[in-house]
C-alpha positions as protocol buffer text, in pm:
chain_id: "A"
residue {
  index: 1
  type: MET
  ca { x: 13722 y: 11481 z: 8979 }
}
residue {
  index: 2
  type: GLN
  ca { x: 13772 y: 11456 z: 8624 }
}
residue {
  index: 3
  type: VAL
  ca { x: 13789 y: 11759 z: 8392 }
}
residue {
  index: 4
  type: GLY
  ca { x: 13472 y: 11630 z: 8200 }
}
residue {
  index: 5
  type: VAL
  ca { x: 13273 y: 11650 z: 8512 }
}
residue {
  index: 6
  type: TRP
  ca { x: 13375 y: 11986 z: 8579 }
}
residue {
  index: 7
  type: VAL
  ca { x: 13293 y: 12101 z: 8213 }
}
residue {
  index: 8
  type: GLY
  ca { x: 12949 y: 11936 z: 8256 }
}
residue {
  index: 9
  type: ILE
  ca { x: 12858 y: 12111 z: 8587 }
}
residue {
  index: 10
  type: LEU
  ca { x: 12969 y: 12449 z: 8443 }
}
residue {
  index: 11
  type: LEU
  ca { x: 12783 y: 12393 z: 8095 }
}
residue {
  index: 12
  type: SER
  ca { x: 12470 y: 12292 z: 8286 }
}
residue {
  index: 13
  type: ALA
  ca { x: 12488 y: 12607 z: 8508 }
}
residue {
  index: 14
  type: ILE
  ca { x: 12527 y: 12818 z: 8203 }
}
residue {
  index: 15
  type: VAL
  ca { x: 12248 y: 12642 z: 8012 }
}
residue {
  index: 16
  type: SER
  ca { x: 12015 y: 12714 z: 8323 }
}
residue {
  index: 17
  type: PHE
  ca { x: 12110 y: 13091 z: 8302 }
}
residue {
  index: 18
  type: ILE
  ca { x: 12036 y: 13103 z: 7927 }
}
residue {
  index: 19
  type: VAL
  ca { x: 11687 y: 12929 z: 7970 }
}
residue {
  index: 20
  type: GLY
  ca { x: 11612 y: 13156 z: 8290 }
}
residue {
  index: 21
  type: ASP
  ca { x: 11713 y: 13463 z: 8093 }
}
residue {
  index: 22
  type: TYR
  ca { x: 11508 y: 13335 z: 7795 }
}
residue {
  index: 23
  type: TYR
  ca { x: 11188 y: 13324 z: 8022 }
}
residue {
  index: 24
  type: GLY
  ca { x: 11271 y: 13674 z: 8177 }
}
residue {
  index: 25
  type: GLN
  ca { x: 11359 y: 13525 z: 8535 }
}
residue {
  index: 26
  type: PRO
  ca { x: 11582 y: 13754 z: 8776 }
}
residue {
  index: 27
  type: LEU
  ca { x: 11940 y: 13610 z: 8756 }
}
residue {
  index: 28
  type: HIS
  ca { x: 12207 y: 13687 z: 9032 }
}
residue {
  index: 29
  type: TRP
  ca { x: 12568 y: 13599 z: 9029 }
}
residue {
  index: 30
  type: TYR
  ca { x: 12530 y: 13403 z: 9362 }
}
residue {
  index: 31
  type: LEU
  ca { x: 12272 y: 13156 z: 9188 }
}
residue {
  index: 32
  type: PHE
  ca { x: 12554 y: 13042 z: 8932 }
}
residue {
  index: 33
  type: ILE
  ca { x: 12782 y: 12979 z: 9232 }
}
residue {
  index: 34
  type: LEU
  ca { x: 12494 y: 12785 z: 9411 }
}
residue {
  index: 35
  type: LEU
  ca { x: 12417 y: 12581 z: 9100 }
}
residue {
  index: 36
  type: VAL
  ca { x: 12802 y: 12486 z: 9070 }
}
residue {
  index: 37
  type: PHE
  ca { x: 12818 y: 12394 z: 9445 }
}
residue {
  index: 38
  type: ILE
  ca { x: 12508 y: 12176 z: 9417 }
}
residue {
  index: 39
  type: GLY
  ca { x: 12644 y: 12000 z: 9100 }
}
residue {
  index: 40
  type: VAL
  ca { x: 12966 y: 11921 z: 9287 }
}
residue {
  index: 41
  type: PHE
  ca { x: 12766 y: 11802 z: 9598 }
}
residue {
  index: 42
  type: ILE
  ca { x: 12562 y: 11577 z: 9382 }
}
residue {
  index: 43
  type: ASN
  ca { x: 12867 y: 11436 z: 9206 }
}
residue {
  index: 44
  type: THR
  ca { x: 13045 y: 11381 z: 9533 }
}
residue {
  index: 45
  type: ILE
  ca { x: 12732 y: 11174 z: 9658 }
}
residue {
  index: 46
  type: ILE
  ca { x: 12736 y: 10983 z: 9337 }
}
residue {
  index: 47
  type: LEU
  ca { x: 13105 y: 10903 z: 9377 }
}
residue {
  index: 48
  type: ILE
  ca { x: 13061 y: 10794 z: 9732 }
}
residue {
  index: 49
  type: LEU
  ca { x: 12778 y: 10554 z: 9649 }
}
residue {
  index: 50
  type: LYS
  ca { x: 12960 y: 10404 z: 9359 }
}
residue {
  index: 51
  type: THR
  ca { x: 13258 y: 10314 z: 9591 }
}
residue {
  index: 52
  type: ARG
  ca { x: 13255 y: 9964 z: 9738 }
}
residue {
  index: 53
  type: GLU
  ca { x: 13349 y: 9950 z: 10117 }
}
């Protein structure tokens, strides 16, 4: 994966934590790791679907 993809995944996880904190939701460290893993998983699926045979 490219560096830009990692930056995008981490940035989206950070923004989701900021929004969650703004609305007073409980935040735990494992949620951040889960968000990053889901981002990597979704990106992997997109890369697999983009490849041709």
